[in-house]
C-alpha positions as CSV (number, residue, x, y, z in Angstrom):
1,M,-113.6,-67.5,-128.2
2,Q,-112.5,-69.4,-131.2
3,F,-114.7,-72.3,-130.1
4,M,-117.6,-70.1,-131.1
5,T,-116.5,-69.3,-134.6
6,P,-118.2,-72.3,-136.3
7,L,-121.5,-71.4,-134.7
8,I,-121.2,-67.7,-135.5
9,E,-120.3,-68.5,-139.2
10,R,-123.4,-70.6,-139.5
11,M,-125.6,-67.8,-138.3
12,K,-123.9,-65.2,-140.6
13,Q,-125.1,-66.6,-143.9
14,L,-126.6,-63.9,-146.0
15,Q,-129.4,-65.9,-147.4
16,P,-131.9,-67.0,-144.7
17,Q,-132.5,-70.4,-146.3
18,D,-128.7,-71.1,-145.9
19,R,-128.9,-70.6,-142.1
20,P,-129.7,-73.6,-140.0
21,P,-132.8,-73.8,-137.9
22,A,-132.8,-72.4,-134.4
23,E,-133.0,-75.9,-132.9
24,D,-129.8,-77.0,-134.6
25,L,-128.0,-73.8,-133.4
26,L,-129.2,-74.4,-129.9
27,A,-128.0,-78.0,-129.9
28,Q,-124.6,-76.8,-131.3
29,W,-124.4,-74.1,-128.6
30,E,-125.2,-76.6,-125.8
31,R,-122.4,-78.9,-127.1
32,I,-120.0,-75.9,-127.1
33,R,-121.1,-74.8,-123.6
34,N,-120.8,-78.3,-122.2
35,S,-117.2,-78.6,-123.6
36,Q,-116.1,-75.6,-121.7
37,P,-115.0,-75.5,-118.0
38,K,-117.7,-74.1,-115.8
39,N,-115.5,-71.5,-114.3
40,S,-115.0,-69.9,-117.7
41,Y,-118.7,-69.0,-117.9
42,R,-118.1,-65.9,-115.7
43,W,-115.1,-64.6,-117.6
44,R,-115.7,-61.2,-119.1
45,L,-116.1,-60.5,-122.8
46,S,-114.0,-57.7,-124.0
47,P,-114.5,-55.7,-127.2
48,K,-111.6,-55.8,-129.7
49,S,-111.5,-52.0,-129.6
50,E,-110.7,-52.0,-125.9
51,P,-107.3,-50.3,-125.4
52,A,-104.5,-52.5,-123.9
53,I,-104.4,-50.5,-120.6
54,G,-108.1,-50.8,-120.2
55,R,-108.0,-54.5,-120.9
56,M,-105.3,-55.0,-118.4
57,L,-107.2,-53.1,-115.7
58,N,-110.6,-54.8,-116.5
59,D,-109.0,-58.3,-116.6
60,T,-107.4,-57.6,-113.2
61,V,-110.7,-56.7,-111.8
62,A,-112.3,-59.7,-113.4
63,V,-109.7,-62.0,-111.8
64,A,-110.2,-60.4,-108.4
65,W,-114.0,-61.0,-108.6
66,E,-113.4,-64.6,-109.8
67,G,-111.1,-65.1,-106.7
68,I,-113.8,-63.7,-104.4
69,N,-116.4,-66.0,-105.9
70,H,-114.1,-69.0,-105.3
71,L,-113.5,-67.9,-101.7
72,K,-117.2,-67.6,-101.0
73,K,-117.5,-71.4,-101.6
74,Y,-115.1,-72.0,-98.6
75,V,-116.5,-69.4,-96.3
76,K,-120.1,-70.6,-96.4
């Protein structure tokens, strides 16, 4: 998620006048989204506080669902 850091930092400015307009943020978000592979859109977001064993289990389930979604393309 490091590709999101510049966008997030722009939105975190303490003074409202230092934050960019919503239109600029939307344009930056669209550039970021278009630079990412489409299959990464479905990847789960995990909290930093998630324990390692929970992350491993949840990532395994996420990979399984991603595989199922890919297989559906070939079955239809």
